[in-house]
C-alpha positions as a Markdown table, in Angstrom:
| # | Residue | x | y | z |
|---|---|---|---|---|
| 1 | Met | -59.6 | -73.0 | 46.3 |
| 2 | Pro | -59.2 | -69.2 | 45.9 |
| 3 | Phe | -60.7 | -67.0 | 48.6 |
| 4 | Cys | -62.8 | -63.9 | 47.8 |
| 5 | Lys | -63.4 | -61.3 | 50.4 |
| 6 | Leu | -67.0 | -60.3 | 51.0 |
| 7 | Glu | -67.3 | -56.7 | 52.2 |
| 8 | Cys | -70.2 | -56.1 | 54.6 |
| 9 | Ile | -71.1 | -52.7 | 56.1 |
| 10 | Lys | -73.6 | -52.3 | 58.9 |
| 11 | Phe | -75.3 | -48.9 | 59.0 |
| 12 | Pro | -76.3 | -47.1 | 62.3 |
| 13 | Asp | -79.9 | -48.1 | 61.8 |
| 14 | Gly | -79.0 | -51.8 | 61.5 |
| 15 | Glu | -79.2 | -52.3 | 57.7 |
| 16 | Leu | -76.5 | -54.2 | 56.0 |
| 17 | Asn | -74.8 | -53.4 | 52.7 |
| 18 | Leu | -72.8 | -56.1 | 51.0 |
| 19 | Arg | -70.3 | -56.3 | 48.1 |
| 20 | Phe | -68.2 | -59.0 | 46.4 |
| 21 | Val | -64.8 | -57.4 | 45.9 |
| 22 | Glu | -63.9 | -59.7 | 43.0 |
| 23 | Asp | -65.8 | -60.6 | 39.9 |
| 24 | Val | -67.8 | -63.8 | 40.3 |
| 25 | Lys | -69.5 | -63.8 | 36.9 |
| 26 | Gly | -69.5 | -67.4 | 35.4 |
| 27 | Lys | -67.9 | -68.8 | 38.6 |
| 28 | Asp | -69.0 | -71.3 | 41.2 |
| 29 | Val | -69.4 | -69.4 | 44.5 |
| 30 | Phe | -69.1 | -71.2 | 47.9 |
| 31 | Leu | -70.4 | -69.1 | 50.8 |
| 32 | Val | -69.4 | -70.3 | 54.2 |
| 33 | Gln | -71.5 | -69.2 | 57.2 |
| 34 | Asn | -72.0 | -70.7 | 60.6 |
| 35 | Phe | -74.5 | -68.1 | 61.8 |
| 36 | Gln | -72.5 | -67.6 | 65.0 |
| 37 | Glu | -73.2 | -64.3 | 66.8 |
| 38 | Thr | -70.4 | -61.8 | 67.1 |
| 39 | Lys | -70.2 | -58.3 | 68.7 |
| 40 | Gln | -70.8 | -56.8 | 65.3 |
| 41 | Leu | -73.5 | -59.1 | 63.9 |
| 42 | Thr | -76.3 | -61.0 | 65.5 |
| 43 | Leu | -77.6 | -64.4 | 64.2 |
| 44 | Asn | -80.4 | -62.6 | 62.4 |
| 45 | Asp | -77.9 | -60.1 | 60.9 |
| 46 | Lys | -75.9 | -63.0 | 59.6 |
| 47 | Leu | -79.0 | -64.6 | 58.2 |
| 48 | Val | -79.7 | -61.4 | 56.2 |
| 49 | Glu | -76.1 | -61.1 | 55.3 |
| 50 | Thr | -76.1 | -64.6 | 53.8 |
| 51 | Leu | -79.3 | -64.0 | 51.9 |
| 52 | Leu | -78.0 | -60.8 | 50.4 |
| 53 | Ala | -74.8 | -62.6 | 49.4 |
| 54 | Ile | -76.7 | -65.5 | 47.7 |
| 55 | Tyr | -79.1 | -63.3 | 45.8 |
| 56 | Thr | -76.4 | -60.8 | 44.8 |
| 57 | Ala | -74.1 | -63.6 | 43.5 |
| 58 | Lys | -76.9 | -64.9 | 41.4 |
| 59 | Asp | -77.8 | -61.4 | 40.2 |
| 60 | Ile | -74.2 | -60.6 | 39.1 |
| 61 | Gly | -73.9 | -63.8 | 37.1 |
| 62 | Ala | -72.4 | -66.5 | 39.3 |
| 63 | Arg | -72.7 | -69.9 | 37.6 |
| 64 | Lys | -73.7 | -71.7 | 40.7 |
| 65 | Val | -74.0 | -70.6 | 44.4 |
| 66 | Tyr | -73.5 | -73.1 | 47.2 |
| 67 | Leu | -73.9 | -72.4 | 50.9 |
| 68 | Ile | -71.8 | -74.3 | 53.4 |
| 69 | Ala | -73.4 | -74.0 | 56.8 |
| 70 | Pro | -71.5 | -75.7 | 59.6 |
| 71 | Tyr | -74.4 | -74.7 | 61.8 |
| 72 | Phe | -77.8 | -73.8 | 60.2 |
| 73 | Pro | -80.5 | -72.1 | 62.4 |
| 74 | Tyr | -84.3 | -72.0 | 62.5 |
| 75 | Phe | -84.8 | -75.7 | 62.2 |
| 76 | Arg | -86.3 | -76.1 | 65.6 |
| 77 | Ser | -89.8 | -75.2 | 64.5 |
| 78 | Asp | -90.9 | -77.8 | 62.0 |
| 79 | Lys | -94.6 | -78.0 | 63.0 |
| 80 | Arg | -97.4 | -75.6 | 63.9 |
| 81 | Phe | -98.0 | -76.5 | 67.5 |
| 82 | Lys | -100.3 | -73.5 | 68.2 |
| 83 | Lys | -102.7 | -71.6 | 66.0 |
| 84 | Gly | -100.9 | -68.8 | 64.2 |
| 85 | Gln | -97.4 | -70.1 | 65.0 |
| 86 | Cys | -94.6 | -69.7 | 62.4 |
| 87 | Val | -93.1 | -72.9 | 61.0 |
| 88 | Ser | -89.6 | -71.5 | 60.5 |
| 89 | Ile | -88.2 | -74.5 | 58.7 |
| 90 | Lys | -90.6 | -73.9 | 55.8 |
| 91 | Val | -89.6 | -70.2 | 55.7 |
| 92 | Met | -85.9 | -71.1 | 55.5 |
| 93 | Glu | -86.7 | -73.5 | 52.6 |
| 94 | Lys | -88.2 | -70.6 | 50.6 |
| 95 | Leu | -85.6 | -68.1 | 51.4 |
| 96 | Phe | -82.6 | -70.4 | 50.5 |
| 97 | Ala | -84.2 | -71.8 | 47.4 |
| 98 | Pro | -81.9 | -69.9 | 45.0 |
| 99 | Cys | -78.9 | -71.9 | 46.3 |
| 100 | Asp | -77.9 | -74.8 | 44.1 |
| 101 | Lys | -77.0 | -76.7 | 47.3 |
| 102 | Val | -77.1 | -76.0 | 51.0 |
| 103 | Phe | -74.7 | -78.1 | 53.0 |
| 104 | Cys | -75.7 | -78.4 | 56.7 |
| 105 | Thr | -73.6 | -80.1 | 59.4 |
| 106 | Ala | -75.9 | -82.3 | 61.6 |
| 107 | Pro | -79.1 | -80.3 | 61.0 |
| 108 | His | -81.4 | -80.0 | 63.9 |
| 109 | Leu | -84.2 | -82.1 | 62.5 |
| 110 | His | -87.1 | -83.4 | 64.6 |
| 111 | Arg | -90.2 | -84.7 | 62.9 |
| 112 | Ile | -88.7 | -84.2 | 59.5 |
| 113 | Lys | -86.1 | -87.0 | 59.3 |
| 114 | Asn | -84.8 | -86.5 | 55.8 |
| 115 | Met | -82.7 | -83.4 | 55.0 |
| 116 | Ser | -84.1 | -83.1 | 51.4 |
| 117 | Lys | -87.6 | -82.8 | 52.9 |
| 118 | Ala | -86.5 | -79.9 | 55.1 |
| 119 | Leu | -84.6 | -78.1 | 52.3 |
| 120 | Lys | -85.1 | -79.5 | 48.8 |
| 121 | Asn | -81.6 | -78.4 | 47.9 |
| 122 | Gly | -80.2 | -79.5 | 51.3 |
| 123 | Val | -77.3 | -81.9 | 51.9 |
| 124 | Glu | -76.7 | -83.4 | 55.4 |
| 125 | Ile | -73.2 | -83.7 | 56.6 |
| 126 | Arg | -72.7 | -86.5 | 59.2 |
| 127 | Val | -70.0 | -86.1 | 61.9 |
| 128 | Glu | -70.3 | -89.2 | 64.0 |
| 129 | Glu | -66.8 | -90.5 | 62.8 |
| 130 | Pro | -64.8 | -87.6 | 64.2 |
| 131 | Ile | -66.8 | -88.0 | 67.5 |
| 132 | Ile | -66.0 | -91.7 | 67.6 |
| 133 | Lys | -62.3 | -91.0 | 66.8 |
| 134 | Tyr | -62.2 | -88.4 | 69.7 |
| 135 | Leu | -63.8 | -90.8 | 72.2 |
| 136 | Lys | -61.5 | -93.7 | 71.2 |
| 137 | Lys | -58.5 | -91.5 | 72.1 |
| 138 | Lys | -59.9 | -91.3 | 75.6 |
| 139 | Lys | -59.5 | -95.1 | 76.0 |
| 140 | Leu | -62.8 | -95.5 | 77.7 |
| 141 | Lys | -63.0 | -98.7 | 79.7 |
| 142 | Glu | -66.8 | -99.2 | 80.3 |
| 143 | Pro | -68.7 | -96.3 | 78.7 |
| 144 | Leu | -72.5 | -95.9 | 78.9 |
| 145 | Phe | -73.9 | -93.8 | 76.1 |
| 146 | Val | -76.9 | -91.5 | 76.8 |
| 147 | Gly | -79.1 | -89.5 | 74.5 |
| 148 | Pro | -80.5 | -86.6 | 76.5 |
| 149 | Asp | -83.7 | -86.6 | 74.4 |
| 150 | Ile | -85.3 | -88.7 | 71.7 |
| 151 | Glu | -84.0 | -86.5 | 68.9 |
| 152 | Ser | -80.4 | -87.3 | 69.9 |
| 153 | Leu | -80.9 | -91.0 | 69.1 |
| 154 | Arg | -79.9 | -90.6 | 65.5 |
| 155 | Trp | -76.3 | -89.6 | 66.6 |
| 156 | Val | -75.8 | -91.4 | 69.9 |
| 157 | Arg | -76.9 | -94.7 | 68.4 |
| 158 | Val | -74.1 | -94.6 | 65.7 |
| 159 | Val | -71.4 | -93.6 | 68.3 |
| 160 | Ala | -72.5 | -96.2 | 70.8 |
| 161 | Lys | -72.5 | -99.0 | 68.1 |
| 162 | Ala | -68.8 | -98.2 | 67.4 |
| 163 | Phe | -68.1 | -99.2 | 71.1 |
| 164 | Gly | -70.4 | -102.3 | 70.9 |
| 165 | Gln | -73.0 | -100.6 | 73.1 |
| 166 | Glu | -76.7 | -99.8 | 73.0 |
| 167 | Pro | -77.5 | -96.2 | 74.2 |
| 168 | Val | -80.0 | -95.2 | 76.8 |
| 169 | Val | -82.3 | -92.4 | 75.7 |
| 170 | Ala | -84.2 | -90.0 | 77.9 |
| 171 | Arg | -87.6 | -88.5 | 77.3 |
| 172 | Lys | -87.8 | -84.7 | 77.5 |
| 173 | Thr | -90.8 | -82.5 | 78.0 |
| 174 | Arg | -90.1 | -78.8 | 77.3 |
| 175 | Lys | -92.1 | -76.4 | 79.6 |
| 176 | Ser | -90.3 | -73.3 | 78.3 |
| 177 | Ala | -87.2 | -72.1 | 76.4 |
| 178 | Thr | -85.2 | -72.6 | 79.7 |
| 179 | Glu | -87.2 | -75.3 | 81.6 |
| 180 | Val | -87.3 | -79.0 | 80.7 |
| 181 | Ile | -88.5 | -82.2 | 82.4 |
| 182 | Val | -86.3 | -85.2 | 81.8 |
| 183 | Thr | -87.3 | -88.8 | 82.4 |
| 184 | Leu | -84.7 | -91.5 | 82.2 |
| 185 | Pro | -85.3 | -95.3 | 82.3 |
| 186 | Lys | -84.0 | -97.3 | 85.3 |
| 187 | Leu | -80.5 | -98.4 | 84.8 |
| 188 | Lys | -79.2 | -101.7 | 86.2 |
| 189 | Ser | -75.5 | -101.4 | 85.5 |
| 190 | Ala | -74.5 | -97.7 | 85.5 |
| 191 | Lys | -72.5 | -97.6 | 88.7 |
| 192 | Gly | -68.9 | -96.6 | 88.3 |
| 193 | Arg | -69.1 | -96.3 | 84.5 |
| 194 | Glu | -68.0 | -93.5 | 82.2 |
| 195 | Ile | -71.3 | -91.8 | 81.1 |
| 196 | Val | -71.1 | -90.2 | 77.7 |
| 197 | Ile | -74.0 | -87.8 | 76.8 |
| 198 | Ile | -74.3 | -86.8 | 73.2 |
| 199 | Asp | -76.5 | -84.2 | 71.6 |
| 200 | Asp | -76.5 | -82.1 | 68.4 |
| 201 | Ile | -77.0 | -78.7 | 70.1 |
| 202 | Ile | -76.1 | -77.5 | 73.5 |
| 203 | Ser | -77.7 | -74.1 | 73.9 |
| 204 | Thr | -78.4 | -73.1 | 77.5 |
| 205 | Gly | -77.3 | -76.6 | 78.8 |
| 206 | His | -80.4 | -77.2 | 80.8 |
| 207 | Thr | -81.2 | -80.5 | 79.1 |
| 208 | Met | -77.6 | -81.8 | 79.7 |
| 209 | Leu | -77.5 | -80.6 | 83.3 |
| 210 | Glu | -80.9 | -82.2 | 84.1 |
| 211 | Asn | -79.7 | -85.5 | 82.6 |
| 212 | Ile | -76.5 | -85.3 | 84.7 |
| 213 | Ser | -78.4 | -84.5 | 87.8 |
| 214 | Gln | -80.5 | -87.6 | 87.5 |
| 215 | Leu | -77.6 | -89.8 | 86.6 |
| 216 | Gln | -75.4 | -88.8 | 89.5 |
| 217 | Lys | -77.2 | -91.2 | 91.8 |
| 218 | Tyr | -75.4 | -94.0 | 90.0 |
| 219 | Lys | -72.1 | -92.6 | 91.1 |
| 220 | Pro | -70.4 | -92.8 | 87.6 |
| 221 | Gln | -66.7 | -92.6 | 87.2 |
| 222 | Lys | -67.1 | -89.4 | 85.2 |
| 223 | Phe | -69.4 | -87.6 | 82.8 |
| 224 | Ile | -68.4 | -86.7 | 79.2 |
| 225 | Val | -70.6 | -84.3 | 77.4 |
| 226 | Ile | -70.4 | -84.1 | 73.6 |
| 227 | Gly | -72.2 | -81.4 | 71.7 |
| 228 | Ile | -72.0 | -81.2 | 67.9 |
| 229 | His | -73.0 | -77.5 | 67.9 |
| 230 | Gly | -71.7 | -75.8 | 71.1 |
| 231 | Ile | -73.8 | -72.6 | 71.3 |
| 232 | Phe | -73.4 | -72.4 | 75.1 |
| 233 | Ala | -75.8 | -69.5 | 75.8 |
| 234 | Glu | -76.4 | -68.0 | 79.2 |
| 235 | Gly | -73.0 | -69.2 | 80.7 |
| 236 | Ala | -73.8 | -72.9 | 79.9 |
| 237 | Leu | -70.2 | -73.9 | 79.4 |
| 238 | Pro | -68.7 | -73.1 | 82.8 |
| 239 | Lys | -71.8 | -74.7 | 84.4 |
| 240 | Leu | -71.2 | -77.9 | 82.5 |
| 241 | Lys | -67.5 | -77.9 | 83.1 |
| 242 | Lys | -68.1 | -78.1 | 86.8 |
| 243 | Val | -69.6 | -81.6 | 86.5 |
| 244 | Ala | -68.3 | -83.0 | 83.2 |
| 245 | Leu | -65.6 | -83.1 | 80.6 |
| 246 | Val | -67.1 | -81.0 | 77.7 |
| 247 | Ala | -66.2 | -81.3 | 74.0 |
| 248 | Ser | -67.8 | -79.9 | 71.0 |
| 249 | Thr | -67.0 | -79.8 | 67.3 |
| 250 | Asn | -65.7 | -76.7 | 65.6 |
| 251 | Thr | -68.9 | -75.9 | 63.7 |
| 252 | Ile | -69.2 | -73.0 | 66.1 |
| 253 | Ser | -66.1 | -71.4 | 67.7 |
| 254 | Asn | -66.0 | -71.8 | 71.5 |
| 255 | Arg | -63.6 | -72.8 | 74.3 |
| 256 | Ser | -64.6 | -76.5 | 74.1 |
| 257 | Glu | -64.1 | -77.2 | 70.4 |
| 258 | Lys | -62.0 | -80.3 | 70.4 |
| 259 | Ile | -63.5 | -82.3 | 67.5 |
| 260 | Asp | -62.5 | -81.1 | 64.0 |
| 261 | Val | -65.1 | -81.8 | 61.4 |
| 262 | Ala | -63.6 | -79.7 | 58.5 |
| 263 | Gly | -62.6 | -82.9 | 56.7 |
| 264 | Glu | -66.2 | -84.3 | 56.8 |
| 265 | Ile | -67.5 | -81.0 | 55.4 |
| 266 | Ala | -65.0 | -80.9 | 52.6 |
| 267 | Lys | -65.7 | -84.6 | 51.7 |
| 268 | Ala | -69.5 | -83.9 | 51.6 |
| 269 | Val | -69.0 | -80.9 | 49.3 |
| 270 | Arg | -66.6 | -82.8 | 46.9 |
| 271 | Glu | -69.1 | -85.7 | 46.6 |
| 272 | Asn | -72.2 | -83.5 | 46.0 |
| 273 | Ile | -71.1 | -80.9 | 43.4 |
């Protein structure tokens, strides 16, 4: 498909100004944005940038506007836990309503299980197959699959099944943004095995590190940590690399992206437009 440059200027006061450098009138526009922070633009800058692009494309006559988001933010808060708290997922649904479709890779859903109930125009892109393909190349002999919290079950169960295994899933209680309490069931046959921990987002790495800390008593052969979206904030990646082999998909650019999901994204877009 042809590529059209999107010109974005950031003013000293932080405001963004955006321009399509080619005529998009009557055309289908596919915006690709993974919301990854850069030195120039924060996550929130990129959120505004994307919204400006969507509304501008519609305003100047684009036939349809699609957003392809390898990583989509602000899905964590899907319920009002405290009085006056923002339910950010509902805000995202309203802001991105002008899109004809929003393609999200492994969206971070909790209590809302169906993507169309999070975003009415949303399409979920599953990436378990590339993860399975990557792990099979490792020629694992006796893997034990672990979900670091209950939300991870929807991914780890599919991967474990491909190896004829049932996963172990931890219970997580979050005390703060950086402090978690993890409870794992007792394991009878974990000693000497290859423990594969799979989650959709690795942010600060605290959940993964806490799981590894509790599993080390079984003296596993090695730990393999798989993150679909490798954010790796606060120096999480080097901490994890000290105790595990770490691999993430390329939805977010980082030094551990070893699993290519571009094919899954392209396939989902082709099948849903």
